Backbone as numpy.savetxt, mean C-alpha at the origin, in Angstrom:
# Nx Ny Nz CAx CAy CAz Cx Cy Cz
3.50 6.95 -5.19 3.19 7.58 -3.93 1.70 7.89 -3.85
1.14 8.28 -4.98 -0.28 8.60 -5.01 -1.15 7.37 -4.76
-0.73 6.22 -5.30 -1.49 4.98 -5.10 -1.52 4.59 -3.63
-0.38 4.67 -2.95 -0.32 4.33 -1.54 -1.18 5.26 -0.71
-1.10 6.55 -0.98 -1.90 7.52 -0.24 -3.39 7.29 -0.47
-3.77 7.05 -1.72 -5.18 6.82 -2.04 -5.69 5.54 -1.39
-4.91 4.46 -1.45 -5.32 3.21 -0.82 -5.49 3.36 0.69
-4.59 4.07 1.33 -4.70 4.23 2.78 -5.91 5.05 3.16
-6.25 6.06 2.37 -7.44 6.86 2.67 -8.72 6.08 2.40
-8.80 5.41 1.27 -10.03 4.71 0.88 -10.29 3.50 1.76
-9.27 2.70 2.02 -9.48 1.44 2.75 -9.46 1.63 4.26
-8.48 2.41 4.76 -8.29 2.51 6.21 -8.85 3.80 6.80
-9.26 4.75 5.98 -9.78 6.04 6.41 -8.78 6.85 7.23
-7.50 6.60 7.08 -6.46 7.34 7.79 -5.13 7.14 7.08
-4.18 8.01 7.37 -2.82 7.82 6.89 -1.87 7.54 8.04
-2.39 7.42 9.24 -1.59 7.12 10.42 -1.21 5.63 10.42
0.09 5.35 10.39 0.53 3.95 10.27 0.15 3.11 11.48
0.08 3.69 12.67 -0.31 2.90 13.84 -1.76 2.42 13.72
-2.64 3.25 13.18 -4.02 2.84 12.96 -4.13 1.82 11.83
-3.29 1.96 10.81 -3.29 1.00 9.71 -2.85 -0.37 10.22
-1.83 -0.43 11.08 -1.36 -1.71 11.61 -2.40 -2.36 12.50
-3.22 -1.57 13.18 -4.30 -2.13 14.00 -5.40 -2.73 13.13
-5.68 -2.12 11.99 -6.78 -2.54 11.13 -6.41 -3.64 10.13
-5.13 -3.98 9.98 -4.74 -4.96 8.96 -5.24 -6.38 9.19
-5.41 -6.87 10.43 -5.92 -8.25 10.55 -7.30 -8.46 9.94
-8.06 -7.40 9.76 -9.40 -7.53 9.18 -9.37 -7.66 7.66
-8.21 -7.49 7.04 -8.10 -7.54 5.58 -7.29 -8.73 5.10
-7.27 -9.81 5.85 -6.42 -10.94 5.51 -6.85 -11.67 4.25
-8.11 -11.61 3.88 -8.60 -12.42 2.76 -9.09 -11.57 1.59
-8.64 -10.32 1.50 -9.06 -9.44 0.41 -8.06 -9.51 -0.74
-8.58 -9.64 -1.94 -7.75 -9.69 -3.14 -8.08 -8.51 -4.04
-7.07 -8.05 -4.77 -7.24 -7.03 -5.81 -6.99 -7.74 -7.14
-7.91 -7.58 -8.07 -7.79 -8.25 -9.35 -7.36 -7.26 -10.44
-6.32 -7.65 -11.18 -5.87 -6.92 -12.36 -6.13 -7.85 -13.54
-7.27 -7.66 -14.17 -7.67 -8.58 -15.23 -8.03 -9.92 -14.61
-7.35 -10.98 -15.02 -7.64 -12.30 -14.46 -6.66 -12.69 -13.34
-5.72 -11.80 -13.02 -4.73 -12.09 -11.98 -5.13 -11.39 -10.68
-5.06 -12.13 -9.59 -5.39 -11.57 -8.29 -4.15 -11.47 -7.41
-4.04 -10.38 -6.67 -2.94 -10.21 -5.74 -3.53 -9.85 -4.39
-2.94 -10.38 -3.36 -3.41 -10.14 -2.01 -3.29 -8.65 -1.70
-4.32 -8.06 -1.08 -4.33 -6.62 -0.84 -3.17 -6.19 0.04
-2.89 -6.91 1.11 -1.81 -6.51 2.02 -0.45 -6.59 1.34
-0.27 -7.54 0.43 0.98 -7.62 -0.33 1.13 -6.41 -1.23
0.06 -6.06 -1.94 0.10 -4.89 -2.82 0.34 -3.61 -2.04
-0.33 -3.46 -0.90 -0.18 -2.25 -0.09 1.23 -2.16 0.49
1.79 -3.29 0.92 3.14 -3.30 1.48 4.17 -2.95 0.42
4.04 -3.52 -0.76 4.98 -3.21 -1.83 4.90 -1.73 -2.21
3.70 -1.20 -2.31 3.57 0.21 -2.66 4.08 1.11 -1.54
3.92 0.70 -0.27 4.43 1.48 0.85 5.96 1.50 0.86
6.59 0.36 0.58 8.05 0.29 0.53 8.59 1.10 -0.65
7.94 1.00 -1.81 8.37 1.79 -2.96 8.20 3.29 -2.69
7.15 3.67 -1.98 6.95 5.07 -1.64 8.07 5.58 -0.75
8.48 4.77 0.22 9.60 5.16 1.08 10.89 5.29 0.30
11.12 4.38 -0.63 12.33 4.46 -1.46 12.33 5.65 -2.39
11.18 5.97 -2.93 11.08 7.11 -3.83 11.25 8.42 -3.06
10.59 8.52 -1.92 10.59 9.77 -1.16 11.94 10.03 -0.50
12.52 9.04 0.14 13.69 9.28 0.97 14.99 9.31 0.16
15.25 8.30 -0.64 16.56 8.17 -1.24 16.57 8.31 -2.74
15.41 8.43 -3.35 15.32 8.46 -4.81 16.01 7.25 -5.42
15.92 6.13 -4.77 16.60 4.90 -5.17 15.95 4.34 -6.44
16.70 4.23 -7.50 16.26 3.75 -8.82 15.30 4.71 -9.51
15.03 5.86 -8.93 14.07 6.78 -9.54 14.69 8.12 -9.90
16.00 8.25 -9.80 16.63 9.50 -10.19 16.98 9.46 -11.68
16.85 10.57 -12.33 17.13 10.63 -13.76 18.03 11.83 -14.03
């Protein structure tokens, strides 16, 4: 959850999803590198956003 919040503040300067959806076409060719592996920024942000929703709402796979 912290990664998603930090990425939205640093990259988009907001946490409002409507503003994030407006600004996403400008990030089509940005990659994030983990060592020698690169992942598309929007893919990483989408996966972290979906995991945040799963963690927050239903505790799906994260309950102990």
